[in-house]
DODREN-308587 format. One record per residue (C-alpha): x, y, z; residue in one letter. Coordinates in pm, whole numbers, plus 50000, padded with zeros to 5 digits. Layout:
BEGIN
XYZA;...
//
This chain:
BEGIN
110409154834011M;110169124833776P;112499123633477V;110619121333149I;112409099732891P;113449116632569S;111529110532249G;107829112132180G;105569087332358L;104139073732033L;107619066631899R;109129049632202R;106149031632363H;104849003332143R;101868993632359D;100679029432394F;101009033432018R;098689003631965L;096209016532223L;096319050832058W;095729036331709C;092819015131825G;091199043232023E;091659068131737T;090049043931491A;087149038731730G;086619076131774K;086629080631396Y;083929054231357G;081889069231640A;082079103231470A;080839088431142V;077929072531328T;077189105531504Q;076309119631162V;074929089230980T;072659075231254M;070499106931278P;070589110030899L;069259074430866I;066409084331096A;065769117330914V;066219108130548S;065549070630533T;062979064930809L;061509100530813H;061449100931194A;060199130931387D;062319153631608T;061449135931934F;062379101731790A;065769115631688I;066309128732039G;065269094832176L;067869078531951L;070599099632106S;069269092332454A;069339054732397A;073089055032342G;073729070932682W;070919055332889A;073049025132997P;075169048233211W;072099054333426L;071249017433453V;074598999533490I;077109027733527G;077649022633901L;078018984633917P;080168984933602A;082969002033796G;082978975534067A;082878947633807W;085768962733612V;087868966333929D;087478928633981R;088578919233627L;091568924333395P;090718955633196R;091988945532849R;089648915132807P;086738937432905V;087678962032629M;088128933832374L;084678919632450T;082998953632429A;084668961332095A;083618927531949A;079988932832054V;079938967831901S;081438954831577L;078638929331536A;075848953731625L;076918981831392F;077388957331103A;073818945031164A;072278978731065V;073138978330690P;072428940730685A;068928947530822A;068398975530569A;069188951930280R;066728926730423S;063968952630456G;064018950530837L;065378985130917L;063199005231155S;063529032031421I;063019004331679G;066048985631545L;068159017331553L;067099023431913L;068038987732008A;071478990831844V;072079024232016A;071079009432353L;073238978132322L;076308995732184T;075879021432460G;076008992832712T;079218980032554A;080619015332570A;079989017032946V;082268987233002F;084838998332744F;085209033732874Q;085279022833240T;087978996833172A;089909020432944Y;090019048233204G;091419024033463A;093809006733217Y;095769036833094L;097479046333425P;098839010833454G;100139011333097L;102009044533134L;104469056933393D;103189087233592P;105619110233410A;104149099633074D;100489102433168Q;100019139733090P;101489134732741E;099399103232693G;096179120932792N;096969149932562G;097709127332265K;094599106032317L;092279136032351H;093939154032061G;093729124031827S;090119118131934A;089279153531828S;091159149331499A;089329116531437A;086059134031507Q;086899160331246I;087659134030984A;084729112131087G;082079139231085Q;083369154030761G;083549120730580S;080329108930747G;078399136130569G;080089127930237L;079469090630280I;075809097630350A;075529119630043Q;077449097229802L;076739061829923A;073779065730157G;073629070830532A;073079033630601V;076439024430443N;078179047230691G;077549020730956M;079948997430773F;082679022830842V;082039022031216N;082008984031217A;085378983731041A;086919007231296T;085958983731578F;087788956131390L;090898978331388V;090428984831759S;090198947331826L;093398940231635L;095308967931815C;094148957132161L;095088921032081T;098618932031993G;099318949432324I;101938929832524R;101418946932860F;099558925633110R;098088940233425E;099538926933750P;097128907233964R;096458921434308L;097668898934594P;094818880034758R;095218900235075A;094328931434878E;091328914934711R;089018903434989P;085598891934867P;083108919834913R;079478925434823A;078968944334498L;076768969734678A;079608977434920A;082028984234635E;079479006234457V;078919025434782A;082649030434816E;082779047134475G;079889069934568L;081539079434899R;084799086234718L;083169113734510I;080569126534755A;083139130535033G;085809148534832D;085209185034741R;087409184034429W;085949152434278L;082449163234379R;082779197334215T;084159184133887L;081579156033867T;078569178433937L;079829204033686F;080249176933422A;076699164833485A;075159199433448A;077289207833147S;076559174832971N;072819180233013L;073089212232809A;075689199032562L;073659168332470M;070509189432461G;071759208532158Y;073899180732008Q;070909157131989S;069079181031756I;071939199031579Q;071819176931267V;068059180731220V;068369218131301F;071009222831033L;069099202030774V;065499212930836R;065809248130981T;069009261630825V;068579241830501G;072019225630463L;072709194430256A;074039163530441P;077539168130297G;077689204030423L;076429193030766V;079319168630794G;081819195030686G;080439220130934L;080589195531223L;084149186931121A;085089223831139A;083549225431487V;085629195431592S;088849213931507L;088299231431839G;088949198432014G;092379195631853V;093199231231955A;092019224732310G;094039192632345A;097199209132208L;097109239532435C;095719224332758A;099059213932912R;100829245532794H;098249268832949V;098109248133267A;101889249933297G;101809287833280R;098819296133500V;098139264033698G;095669236633615D;092889250133839A;093009284333670R;093319267833329A;090199247333403T;088289279233478L;089659296233168L;088749267732934F;085459258133094E;084189293333166L;085839317332927G;084799299632608L;081299289232713A;079349320432618V;080219315332250T;077679286732253A;075019313632208L;076269320031855L;074969286431733M;071199293431750P;071799324631535M;072929302831239T;071399310430901T;072039297530551E;074999312530366G;077549333430558P;075509328830876G;076809292930896V;080069307831028A;078259315631355L;077669278631418F;081289270631329A;082699297531560A;080489289431856G;080929252031824G;084709255231776F;085179275032099C;082869253232307V;084579221532182T;088029235932255A;087039243832612G;085429209932673V;088349189532539V;090989210332718A;089029207033042G;088769169332990N;092549166332942V;093179184433270L;090489165033456K;091819131433334A;095349139533449G;094069151333787F;092009119933849Q;094829096333748Q;097339111833989R;094829118734267Y;092969085634297C;094519053334433P;094999028734141P;092799001334291H;089849025734303L;090219040233952L;087589017633801G;085029027834062R;085979064434035L;085659063433655T;082319045233667A;080819065933948T;081819099433800S;080639087433459S;077339075533609F;076689110533740V;078079130333446S;077069107133159Y;073759099633328G;072509134233230T;073299128232861L;070159107732784P;068139133132980L;069659161032772G;068879142532450A;065269137732555L;065089174232661L;066419185932325G;063959164032134G;061029174532351A;061849211732327L;062379209131952G;058979192531911T;057099216032142A;058769249632074L;060579245831742G;064199237431669L;065669272431687R;064029279832024T;065239246332154A;068779255032042M;068599288232232W;067469271332554I;069979242832546T;073019263632448T;072199289032721A;072539260632971G;076249256532888I;077459289033049P;074889285733327L;076299251733427A;079589268633510G;078149284333823L;079129251633992I;082799258133913L;082579294933989F;081259289334343F;083749261734429S;087259259534579P;088669258634224I;088099296234191R;090499303034480H;093249278834372S;096129280334129R;096499242434100D;094399211934166L;095899189734440P;098649165834335A;097389136234539S;094849126634801A;096159128535159P;096909095835339P;093919082935531G;091409104535345G;090269139535434G;090149170435220T;093379176935030P;094999210635017R;095569229334693A;098089255934609D;096249288334684H;096909322134539D;095889354734705D;095819374134381G;092699383934188P;090359357934043A;090089352833669L;088779384533506P;085269390133395G;083949360333204R;080599345233285R;081029310833442P;080169278733263R;
//
């Protein structure tokens, strides 16, 4: 068993500390934009519900278009320069929104273009980032690193969504985009300061291959492995439902429930506290019951609380949205911590870029579809009915996990077997998790 050095990872690992600071700043800015971008469309441009859903879809659509080849490209390149380029592009694009507003050029078309282009930059950043972290950290440090990154991302989301609503109320929603631009500047500075340089693969390990062949290898990696296949398909189904309600939650809270923008930001910040709770307890619960059982507990047991959110009313009824959102967010973040650790130890390092991109293509590819679905349902059936339909999809998506090998396992496999094939997990003959509906 590997020996874990004493002292916290943030204190003793300078390069991880810089990566953590840059990523946390970026997540804060993204959370501000998550509130201010729809508010710009609602309050400044007076866009309809479908246009707001389309705005959310535009940010995730690049995963469907370039998600697969991005993984092969990233595996051919040093990951840090890819992240630096993506951050610089996002900085320029987000700063362009308030500049356009002051010039009288702001429109829903411009917002859609910014969302689409920054989404493209995010494809490359996230793919490179997922493949970069395992090289930066020793295997013994990776669980702690994943937990800290997911936990700080949730904390940043709390601060970002809370302050995003206040910024929109006090200074205007358009000015919130300056905040996101500034966070990408912080991210650039932190990435520039990292001293770690990725080792170059020997030429014998880097034969020239057609891009299509490398993309196909990533697809085969997931399609041929029952563990990766199950987790990826579940993420796709779950994300369809999650983005379905998240794409319309701001307009639902403003137009149907009747909340002011500042209260919307505070409410979404309270929901994001669930992410901090999930990140903090994920490793502890997994250590006690096994990471396969913990995945079921987090991803299934907390999912039904999503049905509290459509019941939200003004006044004390707002607590229903906070409670449901808190529990769903806790389950999602905890599940993501466990999934990230599993993939990093299970997948060969030279395939991590393709694994990240291929799984993200499938799972993130449903996000724009979910956003369009939420906008279309909200337009056709009304916002509250649309919230009922999309939140019901969260527990229903868990049937994929429930009817998979994960249900019969205590732990996810530690590594893929040499030469491929289906890995074995640690099985337990005891009873399955007690009576929660699957998610």
